[in-house]
C-alpha positions, -999 to 999 in steps of 0.1 A, spaced: -745 -155 -911 -734 -189 -919 -708 -211 -910 -676 -210 -930 -660 -242 -943 -635 -244 -914 -662 -239 -889 -682 -267 -906 -651 -291 -903 -650 -279 -865 -688 -287 -860 -680 -320 -876 -653 -327 -849 -678 -315 -822 -704 -340 -832 -678 -368 -834 -664 -359 -799 -699 -361 -784 -705 -392 -800 -672 -406 -787 -684 -394 -753 -718 -415 -756 -699 -445 -769 -673 -442 -740 -702 -439 -713 -717 -471 -728 -684 -490 -725 -680 -476 -689 -715 -489 -681 -704 -523 -693 -671 -520 -676 -690 -514 -642 -707 -548 -649 -678 -568 -658 -650 -552 -637 -665 -534 -610 -667 -495 -600 -633 -496 -583 -613 -510 -611 -589 -483 -628 -601 -489 -663 -638 -481 -653 -627 -446 -639 -604 -439 -667 -633 -445 -691 -655 -422 -672 -628 -397 -672 -623 -401 -711 -660 -395 -716 -660 -363 -695 -630 -353 -717 -647 -361 -750 -679 -341 -738 -659 -311 -729 -640 -311 -761 -674 -314 -779 -687 -284 -760 -657 -263 -767 -657 -271 -803 -693 -263 -809 -689 -230 -794 -657 -226 -818 -680 -235 -848 -709 -210 -840 -710 -184 -867 -703 -147 -855 -733 -126 -846 -738 -96 -869 -727 -63 -852 -755 -39 -847 -748 -3 -855 -746 20 -823 -775 42 -819 
């Protein structure tokens, strides 16, 4: 089966969420060098990255097309 148009949009949001997580991790690595690991902004950036990654995973599984139902034998 193929993805419906709504599932394609959800897949696009999943890709965007994972890309946002990657960007946030990059900014977090910069913040460790600039602000230090104990700064509240650094911790918030990594928490935001985990949030985006989890959203991307959930949205990906929501966008997967349903499996065909096999007849009972």
